[in-house]
N, C-alpha and C positions, 0 to 999 in steps of 0.2 A: 112459688115460695109460700109457706103457710103464714097466716096472720096470727099475731100474738096480742091478746087483750088482757088488761088488768081487771079483776073482778071488783065491782063497786060494793059487793056484799061481804068483803073480807072483814074479819074481826078487827075492831079498833076504829072503824069509821074512817075519818080523814087520814089517820096515821096509817091504816092499812093500805089505803090508796097510795099514800106517799111512798111507802116501802115498796109496793109493786112497781111504781114508776122508777124508783132508784134501781131496782133489780133489772128492769128492762133497759135502762140507760147503760148500766155496766155491761150487759150482754151485747148491746149495740156497739160499744167501744171495742169489746173483744172481737166481734165479727169484723169491724173495720180494720183492726190491727192485723188480721190474718185474712184479708180479702184475697180473692183469686182473680186472675185475668188471663186471657187466652192469647198466646203468641204462636203463630204458625200452626194452629190446630192442636196445640198442647196446653193444658191448663197448668199454670205455674203458680206457686204460692208466694205472695208478696211478703216482705218482711214487715215488722211492726213499726209504728210511728215512734220516732225518738222524741226527746224533750223539745227539740226545736221545731217539730212539726214536719221534718223531712221524711218522706216515704222511701225506705230502702227496699230494693227488689232485685231480682235477677231475671234476665230474659234470655232468649236464644237468638243466635245470629244464623241466618241461612243465606244461601246464594248458590252461585254456579261458577265453574271455571271453563273458559272457552278458548279455543285456538283460532286465531284470526286468519291463519293461512290454510292451505290445503294439505291435509294429513296424507302421508304416503299410504298407498293401498296395502292392506295386509297381505303377507306372503305365506305360502305353506311352509311349515317346519319339516325339515328332513329328519325323520326319526328312524331311518333305515339301520342305524348302528345298533339298535336294540329291538329285537323281535317283540319283547314284551310291550314296549312303548307303542309299537305299531298296532298290536292286537288290542291294547287298552282302548283304542279309539275305533276299533272295528273297521280298520282300513280307510276311514274317512280322514281327509286332510285337515290338519289343525293349522289355523291361520293366526299369524301374530304380526305385530308392528310395534316399533318403538313409541309411536304416538297413536293412541286409540281414542277415537271420538264417536259420538252418535251422529245422526243425520244432520243435526244443527250445529255441529262443530264443538259440542261440549265434551270435555276431556274426562276420562275415567282414570283412576289410580294416581290422583294428584293429592299430595299431603297439604292440607290447609291448616294454618295455626295462627294464634295470636303472637305476633313478633314483638310488639311494643305496647306499653300502656297498662300492663298488669301491675297491681300493687304487690308489694313484698308480702310473702306469706308462705307457710308450709303446706304442702299437698302430699300427704302420705301415699305411698304406692298402694293401689287396690289389691285386695286378696284374690280377686278373679284373675285367671290366667288368660293369655292370648295364645293363639295357635297359628303356627306356620306349617302348612300341610304340603305334602308332595303326593300328588294324585294324577294319574295319567301322564306321568313324567313332566309335570308342570308344577310350579309353585302356586299355591293358593293361600292367601292372596298374593298378587305381584307387588303390592305396596302395603306395608303393614306399619302401624304406628302404635307404640307402647309407652308406658311410663317408666321413668328411671326406677330401678329396683323391682319392677313387676316381673313375675315369672312368665317366661316365654316357653311354650311347649313346641318342640319341633318333632314332627311325626312323619314317618315313611308309610304311606298308604298304598304303596306299590310292591308287587312281588318281584322286585329287581333291586340291585344295589344302587344307592344314591350316596353321595357325600355332600355335606353342607359346609361350604367354605365361606366364612364370614370375615370380611375385611373392613375394619373400623379404623378411624383416626383418633377419636377421643376415648374409645373403649377398648377393652381387650378382645381381639379377634379369636376365632377358633375354627377348626376344621375337623368335622366328625364324620365317620362312616356309619351308614345305616343300611345293613345288608338284608334285613328281614322285614317283611310286611308287618306293620303294627308297632314296630319299635319306636320308642319315644326318647327324647333327651330334653332336659330342662336347662335353660340358661337365663341370665338377666344382664342388664346393662346398667352401669352406675352413673353415667354422665349423659347430659343431653347431646344429641348428635342427629343431624339430618342426613338421610340417604346412605346408611350403612349398606354396603354391597353384599349380596348373597348370590352364590353361584354353585352349580354342581359341575365338578371337573369331569365327570363321566359323561354327562349329557350337556354339551356345550350350549344348547339353546335355553337352558334353565337359568333364569335370572330373576331376582327380586330385590327389593330394598326394604330396610327397616329404619324408621325414624324414632328417636327417643326424646321424650319431653319430661321436664320437671314440674309440669302443671297439667291439668286435664282439659285445656281449651284447644282442642285440635280435632280433626276428622280427616278421612280419606274419601275422595269423591266417588260417588256411585257411577254406574254405567251411563246415567244421564247427565253426569257432571255436577250433580247437586251435592251439597254438604250441609251439615248443621252443627253448630257449636253451642252447646247448652250451658246454662248456669252462669253466664257472664254478668258481673255487676255493671250497672250503668256507667258509661264513661267513653272516652275517646281512645281508639286503638288503631294500630297498624296490623293488617291481616296479610300474611304472606302465603302464596301457593308455590309449592316446589314440585318439579317434575324431573326425573333423571335425564331426559333427553332435551328438555326445553329450558331448564334452569329455573329461575324464580321470577315471580311477578307479585307485586304488592299493591295495596290500596288502603287509604284511611277509611275508617267507619266510626260513626257515633252510635252508640247503643243507648237507647232511652229506656227509662224504667216504666214508661207508659205505653209502649208500642213495640212493634217488631222492627228489626233491622235487617236489611238485605244488601248484599254486595255482589258484584260480578267482577271476577278477575280475568284478565285477558292476556294470553301469551301472543306476542307478535312474532311473525316468521323471521 
């Protein structure tokens, strides 16, 4: 950090020195009001001091989702009904399981979100779109989370016919055919809903889920089971993890404005 000095030779003698000190003091206050701190390797901008001296900030919540039992061994998918699907994988077996974990038992494709504790407020849908792709006769990703009102692009990246059959409880479902490689359709969901089912009636092994939220505080676990929820105000929350085969697991967590918050959610067999 560079050092800042007031010049004793400024015009006006003592008055000049006094003005320089005042300028420095105001700059110091401005820097303190927008100080930064590091949470889980990301530099976040803290909010300004309010009149009561409270520091308002936002931090990120990180953690992992683990399965305490023994996950079933992945089994090969029988794609013999469609020659294109077989050729897309160059004859190699594609393995799948309803419960996919890494070597330490951490689960992928789990939706993690803030279930309780959020203050009331509006969170407009982002302009950025989300993508549900069909490639190699598989959905990518298998678990997708979007915001209510956000545009979802559904794309067929295969040179074979797919249909996208979406069955929802709180939203309007749809069933669209996509016969041409590169064809896209756009849809959105109006209401929050966890675990909207997506299936291809032509290829029975193709399944995915879509979860819809009216706030931005959610994530889907990575292959190592990790997740990060960014921008949470300090406070007490209930975090829930949802998996289509295992159900839900939740845990309380306190997010501090001065440090990181971590939580591990565990599904029992």
